N, C-alpha and C positions, 0 to 999 in steps of 0.2 A: 456407386454407393454400395457399401458392404452391409450385410445384415447377419444377425444370428438367426436361430430358428424363430419363426414367426409365432409370437404369443401375444395375446391381448388380455391380460388379467383384469378382472373387475377392480374398481377402485377400492373395494373393501378387503382385498387380499393381503394388504400390508406390505406389498412390494414397493417400497418408497423409491428404490433405485429406478425401477421401470417407470413409475409414475412421473418421476423427475425427468426422465428422458423424454417421455411423451409431452410433458409441459414445454420442454425446450423445443421440440420439433413443431409444436402447434402454435408457437408464440409469434407475434408480429411487432417487434419493437420499432420498426421503421414507421409504423402508423402513429407513433407518439412524437409529436413535435417537441414536447418538453424533454422527453428522454434523449432524443438526438441532440438537442441543444446542450443538455447537460454532458453528453458524451464528448461534444466538441471542446467544452471547457476542460474535461478530463484529459483529453489528448494534449492540449496546450500546456497544462500544468505538468504532465509527465515529461514533455519535451524540455521544459524549463529545468526540472529536477535532474533529468538525464544529461542534458548538455552541461549543466553545472558540475555534475558528477564525473565528467570526462577527464578532469584533472586529478581525481582521487588516486592516491597511491595504490590502494588495493585493486582498483579497476585496471590500472596500468600493469600491475603484476598479472592479473588474469588475462589481459590482452597478450602479454608476452608468452604465456603458456598456450593459449588457445589459438590466437590469431595466426601465428606463423605456420601452424600445421593444418589450417582449415581452408578449404576452397569451395566456393559456391556462388550464389547469386544474391545473397541477402546482405544489405548494408548494415554496418556497425557504427555506432556513434564514436567519433574521435579516432577512426581507423581508416586508412586510405583504400584498403582492399575489401572485396566482398568475401563472405565466408559461407559455410553451410547454413541451412535453415535452422537447425537445432542449435548450432553454436551462436548464431545471431540472437536467438531467443535468450540464451544464457548470458551473453555479454551485455545486451541492452537492458535486460532485467537487473543485472548488477549495477550498471551505470545509473539507472533510475532510482535505485535505493541507496546508492553509495553515501549520500549526505544526509539521509533521513529527511529529505525535503519534499518527498512525494506525498500524494494525497492519502487520506485514511477514510475509513467508513466505520461508523459505530456498530453496525450490525455484524460486520466482519471482525471487528476488533483488530484490524490490521490494514494493510496497504493493498488495495486491489489492482490499481492501474499499472504498477510497475511489474506485475506478473502478467496481466492480461494483454496489454498492448505490445510488449515485446514478442509474445507468441503470435499474436494476430499480424503484426507488421511483418514478421519473418515469413509467415504462411502466405500473406497477401502478395509478397514479391514472387513467390514460387508460382502462384496461379493467377497473378495479375488481377487481383480483386479490386473492386471499386472502393472509394472512400465510404460511400453509403453502405456497402456490404460490411466493411470493417466496423463502422460505427454501430450498426445493428448487432453484430456479434459481440462487441464490447459491452453493450447494454445487457445482453444475455449472460455474459461472464460475471458482471457485477451482481446481477440478480442471483445467480447460482451461488457465488461466494457468500453473499449477504444472507440468503435464506438458509444455507448450510450453517453459517455462524449462529443464527438465531436458534436453529434446531439443536446444535451441538451443545450449547450452554457455556457457562463461564469456567467450569472446572478444567476443561481442556487447556485453556490458557494458563490458569493458575497453577496447574501441576507441571508446567514448564514447556509446553509446546508453543511454537511461534505460528500464529494463525495465518500470517501472510504466506508461509511456506506450506502448511498443511492444507488449508482451504484453497490456497492459490493454485495448487496442483489440480484440484478438481475443477476450479473455475476456469483455468486455462484449457482444460480438456473440453469443457462444455462450450466455451467460446469458439475454440478451434473446430470442434465438431459442427457447430452451427455454420461457421464459414465454409466448411467442407460440404455442407448440406447432407450430412449423414442421416439415416433414418433412425427411428427410436431404438431399434434393437442394437444398432451399431453404437449409438450414443451410450446406451446402458453398458455396453462392453467397454467403451472408452472411459466411462466413469470408474469402472472397476479397475482398469489398467492404471488409471491415475491414483486411485485410492491406495493401491499396493505400493506406489512410489512416494506416498505422502510422508514428509519428514521435515524436521526443523526444530531446534531447541532454543529457548530463550537465553540459555546460558551464554550464547554467542553475542548477546547484545553488548554494544560498546567495542566490538572487534571487527576486523575486516571480513570475518566470516558471515556476519549478519546479512549484508546485501547479497552474499552468495545464495542465501535461501531464496530470495526473489528470483534470481536467475535460474536456479535449479528448478524451481516450481514452474516457471515459464517453459523451460525445456521439457520437463517431464510431462506436463499437461499436453503440450503440442505433440510430443512423441506418442502419448496414449491415443490421441485422436488419429494420428497417422497410422499407427498399428491397427487400430480398429478399422480404419478405411481399407487397409490391406488384408483384413480378414484374420488377424491373429486374435484368438479367442482366449479370454480369461473366464473366471467363474461369474455367473450372473448374480444379480442381487447383492452386489458387493457392499452396499451401504447398510444392508439389513442383517438381522439375525445375531446370534450370540458371538460370532467371530467377525462380524461386519464392522465397517468403519465407525458407525455410531456407538456400538458397544465397546469397541477397543479404545477409541479416542475420547469417548464422552465421559468416562469416569463416573458412570451412573446418573449423570445429569441430563443426558440427551433426550430430546423430544422429537423424534424423527418426523412426525406428521407436520411439524411447523415448517418444514421445507416447502410445502405446497400451499400453506395458508396465505391467501392474498397474492398469489403469484402475479406479478405485473400490475397490481392494482393498489397503490401506484407502483411504478417501477422503483426499485431501491436506489437507482442512480438519481432519481428525482427527490424522493423522500424516504429516509432522512437525508439522502444525498451524500456527495463526496465533500470532505473537508479539505480545503487547499491551505497548506501550511504557510503562514507568514514568516515563520522562523525555522531554520533547519536543525531541529532537535526533536526528541521524542514528544509525541502529543501529550503524554501525561504531565509534561512540564508546562504546557501552554496556558492552562488556567492560572497557574501561579505567575507566569511571566506577564500575562495581561494584568493581573491584580497588582503586581509590583510596578509596572509601568504607569498604571493609573495613579497609584500613590506618589510615585516620583514626580509626575506631572502636576498633580494637585498641590503638592507641598514643596516643590522645588528641592527635592532631597539630593544630597551628595553623600558619598560613603563616609565622609567625616562626621556626618550627623548621626550615623547609625551605630547603636550599641549591639543589637542582635535582631534576628528575623526568625519568625516561626511560621512554617507553612503547614496548614492543616488540610488533610485529605479525608475523603470517606474511606472506610475500610476497604482495602484492596486497590485504592486509587493510585497508589505508587508502585504497584506490583512490577512494572517493567523497569523501574529505575534502580540504579546502582546505589549502594549505601556508602561507597567510598568516594573521597574527594578525587577528582580526576587529575591526571598529570598531563594529558594531551587533550586537544579539542575533540578527537575521535571519542575518547571516553566521556568527555563533557556532554555529548549529545544525550546522555542518559543520566545526567545529574541535575536535579532541580536546584540544588544548592548553588552550583555554578551558574545555571541559567538565570536565576534570580540575581545573583551577584553581578553578572555581566550587564543585565539591563538596568539595574540600579546605578551602575557605574557609567555606562555608555549611552543610556537612553534608548537602546535598541539592540538587536542582534541580527547578524547576517551570516553569510557563508564564512567570512573570515573569522567570526567569533568562534566557530566550531571547526576551524581548519585543523588538520592532523599535525599540529606543532605543539611544543610545550605551552601550557597556559600561562598567562601573565601573572606575575607574583601578586599584584594588587587584587586580582580577581580571586586568587586562591585564599588570600587573607580575609576577604569579605565572605567568601563561601564558607569558610570555617566558622563564621558566626551565624550561619543559617542552619536551623534544625527543622525537623519535621515531626508531626504528630498526626493522630487520627481522631476523628469525631466518631466515637463508637455508637452514638445514638442515630447516626445516619444509615440509610440502606447501603448495603455492600455495592461497590462499583461493579457494573456489569455492562452488557451491550446496550442497555437502556441509557440514552444520553442524560436523562433526568437524574441519574444516580451519581453524576460526576460533578465535582467542584473543587476549588482550592480557595482557602482563605489565607491571605498573607497579613501577618501582624508584625509591624516594625516598631521596636522600642528604640526611641531616640536617646541620645546621651543625656538629655535633660529630663528623662523619665517619661516623656509623653509616649503614648502608644497609639499608633495609627493602624487601622485595619481596613481591608477591603476583601470582599468575597466575589469571585467570578464563577458563575455556574453554567456558562455556555462557552462554546468555542467561537472565536471570531476569525472567520476565514479570510485568506488573502483577498483583498478587494479588487486588485488590479492585476489580473494575470498577464496581460501584455507587458506590463512593467516588470513583473517577476521574471518573465522570459527575457526581456531586454537586459536585465541585470545578470541573468545566468550566462548570457553570451557576451558580457562585457560591453554592451551597447554597440556591438559590431554591426555596421550598416549592411553588411551582406546578408543578414538574417532579418532585416526589418520587415519584410513582407510576409514572413512565415505565419505570424498570428492571424493575419487576414486570410491567408490560404486555408488555415485550419477552420476558420469561422464559416467558410462558404464551400469547402471542398465537397465534391460529389463523385467525381470520376476516378478512374484508375490513373490517369495522367496527373491529376492534381495530387494524388497520394504519392505517386512516383517522384514528384518534385520535392516532397518532404524527405523522402529517402535519400535523394541526391545531396541534401544538406548534411547528412550524417557524417560523411567523410571529410567535410570541410571544417566542422567545428573542432577547433583545438587539435587538429591532426598533426 
């Protein structure tokens, strides 16, 4: 275990970086059965998203560049050979985020598991960690990302940063440091080394570069922890002060003390918890997708019945979404117009709905009749889930207007079924959900890693 110079500042000294590091070292997530149960669900959902992402064209391109030149002992999803620890974190992070099918967390305003688990899985193989140890470190990583998200505020995201990438780097550093059992001084150093690598812009949404953010964050956070363990020192207090993370990235809205408010009580992985996507598209579309499906089912609608559709958001509720009609399924993952058109036409949406191929002409035609507006009387959308909703109003060709408002997210209810769909119902992976649900040892975790090379290799 590496350490910086031993300092124990009082809680009133304002050093949030040090106090966060102390919180990480003194925490015991394994004592919470609820947190560990939630972590198991997060692992299974990540595997579903990542195994489904193994066919993604962008992921295959990244594999072609990274895989051939990398050697090590860490398994990669959809690749027959093992690679280095850092490369595995990068590749598996990309796979998990490739289809935008991975979980989200409202406090993060982004995707925690596709950053945290690839870093932890890669590290676990290097030091043969147990499943219990990885689950506990995962809980710490989610807590760190979520508390940082609450403290950073909404302007960071609104001015163009991708929270999955920026907060994910710090979260992966915290989780990896916990798994490495670093002391508080070393963790403070790791957080600083992560903060200086923190990057990712929302302008990449709808492109093959967006999932690269997740992979890079996993790699950078893991690297920060490894460098801290090796004794490579950066500046202390990297989250604090006029040139620290909160000041530089917060755009004047950060409240650093919120990082430590209620730490672990409850754990953020428990409440508000992870949202598991039922549809592989941007979460900002999901309220409208649910509302459209509700109207379609209640009124047995077909596209022939529909004159136009208006989707109403709170101010800022559609910030991540594109304003252009998509030409491919990759672009369509960030189009509420397309998502609504697809579910009104097909009655649902799956991986094929957002495959990176040209969109169907009939969906483009209906999407062109979908517009969006904002309810300026509503609170601005933020990390507070109560500020988010969508209202879908459908005007029929006979003049009738049908409307439904959805103000909560409806998580995927059957994760084993989501996983089975992700692996095309392949019998060779039928036992994996049960293993995740009960795993404790290093051997059980190793069994999961052995499946990585088999899936769609």
